[in-house]
C-alpha positions in Angstrom: -14.8 -134.2 18.0 -17.0 -136.3 20.3 -17.8 -135.3 23.9 -15.6 -137.9 25.6 -12.5 -136.8 23.6 -13.2 -133.1 24.4 -13.6 -134.0 28.1 -10.4 -136.0 28.1 -8.5 -133.1 26.6 -9.8 -130.7 29.2 -8.9 -133.0 32.0 -5.4 -133.6 30.5 -4.8 -129.9 30.0 -5.9 -129.1 33.6 -3.6 -131.7 35.0 -0.7 -130.9 32.7 -0.8 -127.1 33.2 -1.0 -127.6 37.0 2.0 -129.9 36.8 4.0 -127.4 34.7 3.1 -124.6 37.2 4.0 -126.8 40.2 3.8 -124.7 43.3 3.1 -121.4 41.7 0.4 -119.7 43.7 -2.7 -118.3 41.9 -2.9 -115.8 40.3 0.3 -116.7 38.4 2.1 -114.9 35.6 0.4 -115.9 32.3 3.8 -116.0 30.6 4.5 -119.3 32.4 2.0 -121.0 30.0 3.2 -119.2 26.9 4.4 -122.4 25.3 1.1 -124.2 26.1 -1.8 -121.9 25.4 -3.1 -120.3 22.2 -1.5 -117.0 21.5 -5.0 -115.4 21.1 -6.0 -116.7 24.5 -2.8 -115.5 26.1 -3.3 -112.0 24.6 -6.8 -111.8 26.1 -5.7 -112.8 29.6 -4.6 -110.3 32.3 -0.9 -110.2 33.3 -1.7 -112.6 36.2 -4.4 -115.2 35.9 -5.8 -118.6 37.2 -6.2 -122.0 35.5 -9.9 -121.6 35.7 -9.7 -118.3 33.8 -7.4 -119.8 31.2 -9.8 -122.6 30.5 -12.7 -120.2 30.3 -10.9 -118.1 27.8 -10.0 -121.2 25.7 -13.7 -122.1 25.6 -14.8 -118.5 24.9 -12.3 -118.2 22.0 -13.0 -121.7 20.8 -9.2 -122.3 21.1 -9.3 -125.5 23.3 -8.1 -127.7 20.4 -5.4 -125.3 19.4 -4.2 -125.0 23.0 -4.2 -128.8 23.3 -2.0 -129.1 20.2 0.3 -126.3 21.4 0.6 -128.0 24.8 1.4 -131.3 23.1 4.2 -129.7 21.2 5.4 -127.6 24.1 5.8 -130.6 26.3 8.3 -132.1 24.0 10.3 -128.9 24.0 10.5 -128.5 27.8 10.2 -132.2 28.9 13.8 -132.5 30.2 13.5 -129.2 32.1 10.5 -130.3 34.2 10.9 -131.9 37.6 10.4 -135.7 37.9 7.2 -135.0 39.9 5.8 -133.0 37.0 6.8 -135.5 34.4 5.3 -138.3 36.5 2.0 -136.4 36.9 1.7 -135.5 33.2 2.3 -139.1 32.1 -0.3 -140.3 34.6 -2.8 -137.8 33.1 -1.9 -138.9 29.6 -2.6 -142.5 30.5 -5.8 -141.6 32.4 -7.1 -139.6 29.4 -6.0 -142.0 26.7 -3.5 -139.6 25.1 -1.1 -142.4 24.2 -3.6 -144.1 21.9 -3.7 -143.7 18.2 -0.2 -142.3 17.9 -0.8 -139.6 20.6 1.4 -138.4 23.4 4.4 -140.7 23.9 6.4 -139.2 26.7 8.5 -141.2 29.1 10.3 -140.6 32.4 14.0 -139.8 32.1 16.6 -142.4 33.1 16.9 -141.4 36.8 13.4 -140.1 37.3 12.2 -143.3 39.0 15.0 -143.0 41.6 14.4 -139.3 42.0 10.7 -139.9 42.8 11.8 -141.9 46.0 13.6 -138.9 47.5 11.9 -137.5 50.6 11.8 -133.9 49.6 8.9 -133.4 51.9 11.0 -134.4 54.9 13.9 -132.2 53.7 11.5 -129.2 53.4 10.2 -129.7 57.0 13.8 -129.9 58.3 14.7 -126.7 56.4 11.6 -124.9 57.8 12.6 -125.9 61.3 16.2 -124.7 60.7 14.9 -121.4 59.2 12.7 -120.7 62.2 15.6 -121.4 64.5 17.8 -119.0 62.5 15.2 -116.3 62.4 14.9 -116.6 66.2 18.6 -116.1 66.5 18.4 -113.1 64.3 15.6 -111.7 66.6 17.9 -111.9 69.6 20.4 -109.7 67.7 17.7 -107.2 66.8 16.6 -108.4 63.4 12.9 -109.0 63.3 12.9 -111.5 60.3 9.4 -112.9 60.7 6.1 -111.1 60.6 4.5 -109.6 62.6 7.6 -107.6 63.4 8.1 -106.3 66.9 10.2 -103.4 68.2 13.8 -104.3 67.3 16.5 -104.4 69.9 19.4 -101.9 70.0 22.6 -103.0 68.3 25.3 -101.8 66.0 24.0 -101.8 62.4 27.3 -103.1 61.0 27.1 -106.0 63.4 23.5 -106.7 62.4 24.6 -106.9 58.7 27.6 -109.1 59.3 26.0 -111.5 61.9 22.7 -111.6 60.0 24.4 -112.7 56.8 26.5 -115.2 58.6 23.4 -116.8 60.0 21.7 -116.7 56.6 24.6 -118.3 54.8 24.8 -121.0 57.4 21.1 -121.6 56.9 21.5 -121.9 53.1 24.3 -124.4 53.6 22.0 -126.4 55.8 19.4 -126.4 53.0 22.0 -127.9 50.7 23.3 -130.4 53.1 19.8 -131.5 54.1 18.8 -132.0 50.5 22.0 -133.9 49.6 21.3 -136.2 52.6 17.8 -136.8 51.3 19.2 -137.7 47.9 22.0 -139.9 49.2 19.6 -141.8 51.5 17.2 -142.6 48.7 19.4 -143.0 45.6 23.0 -143.2 46.8 24.4 -140.4 44.7 23.3 -137.0 43.4 21.6 -137.6 40.0 21.4 -134.9 37.4 17.6 -134.5 38.0 18.1 -134.3 41.8 20.9 -131.8 41.3 18.5 -129.6 39.4 15.9 -129.9 42.2 18.5 -129.1 44.8 19.5 -125.9 43.0 15.9 -124.8 42.7 15.4 -125.4 46.4 18.6 -123.4 47.2 17.4 -120.5 44.9 14.0 -120.4 46.6 15.6 -120.4 50.1 18.0 -117.6 49.1 15.1 -115.5 47.8 13.2 -116.1 51.1 16.2 -115.2 53.2 17.2 -112.2 51.2 13.6 -110.8 51.4 13.3 -111.4 55.1 16.8 -110.0 55.9 16.3 -106.9 53.8 12.9 -106.2 55.5 14.4 -106.8 58.9 17.3 -104.4 58.3 14.9 -101.7 57.0 12.6 -102.3 60.0 15.6 -101.8 62.3 16.8 -98.7 60.4 13.4 -97.0 60.6 13.3 -97.5 64.4 16.9 -96.3 64.9 17.2 -93.4 62.5 19.7 -91.7 64.8 22.2 -94.4 64.0 22.3 -93.0 60.5 22.4 -89.3 61.5 18.8 -88.8 60.5 16.7 -86.5 62.7 13.0 -87.2 62.6 10.3 -85.2 64.3 7.5 -87.3 63.1 7.6 -89.9 60.3 10.4 -90.3 57.7 9.7 -88.4 54.6 9.9 -90.1 51.1 13.5 -89.0 50.5 14.7 -90.2 53.9 13.0 -93.6 53.3 14.5 -93.9 49.9 18.0 -93.1 51.3 17.7 -95.8 53.9 16.5 -98.4 51.3 19.5 -97.5 49.1 21.9 -97.9 52.0 20.4 -101.2 53.1 20.6 -102.6 49.5 24.3 -101.6 49.4 24.9 -103.4 52.7 23.2 -106.6 51.3 25.6 -106.8 48.3 28.2 -108.9 50.3 25.4 -111.4 51.2 24.5 -111.6 47.5 28.1 -112.2 46.5 28.5 -114.9 49.2 25.4 -116.6 47.9 26.7 -116.5 44.3 29.9 -118.3 45.4 27.8 -120.8 47.2 25.7 -121.3 44.1 28.8 -121.8 42.0 30.1 -124.4 44.4 26.7 -126.2 44.2 26.7 -126.0 40.5 30.0 -128.0 40.3 29.5 -130.2 43.4 30.4 -133.9 43.2 27.8 -136.5 42.7 29.3 -138.6 45.5 26.9 -139.3 48.4 27.0 -136.8 51.3 25.3 -137.4 54.6 24.6 -134.6 57.0 24.7 -136.4 60.4 22.5 -133.7 62.0 19.5 -134.8 59.9 20.4 -138.4 58.8 18.2 -140.1 61.3 15.2 -138.1 60.2 15.4 -139.8 56.8 15.9 -143.2 58.3 12.6 -142.8 60.1 10.8 -139.8 58.5 7.4 -140.6 60.2 8.8 -139.4 63.5 9.7 -136.1 62.0 
């Protein structure tokens, strides 16, 4: 293999693996590249790794060519499960590195990828972040310190914190859905299958963020108001007391999880008809201003 071919393959692998990982922070779980990296290389890597480390191990194990072939085959297997952005990036790297020549990589965008690539997900993300910050501030007024660093939580009834907090979080998740649907409708006119997949991924990520912050805020409140749970503390909570509070908070979060699951099911079967959320519609008409 000549030097130029080797260099092209390295550049292609770097770009492709980065596209597959998308927004995964480093170090990432090595299993995410299980379909694209030599098994021997994968076995030699720690549980979490970086792209630089993966390439170093490929070189050290002389498994670059094997990983290239495995990535070539793996892409065909997962192609329709990737995001339009990832597919677009991989195709660009394939063209740049000459992978389409001599019967090489021949991957194409899916039918509605071109339309999906015009959707302003970046604007939708900024709008969601603004709505999230507003919701977290409303929670803070109640006594739920959702954001770090967490201050001293205000007095309140724990049952009211649980109910009002989950109401605010569900409202926020609905806003994430409506904002994304508006972004899709303004760009494409209807919810394409690819956009639907992206919308659901965004919803799942928002739920995980909300659940984590909500749980931490409830625990933070409980630790500062142990008397509300009949716990007498002279100094710090002991391990058993902390474990009991965590168990109770987790039980209290089950209704929130169930409400999210119903919301997820509704999203899974939602109509492809265009939906415009008037609250954010203007932001997509003139996204530069927002």
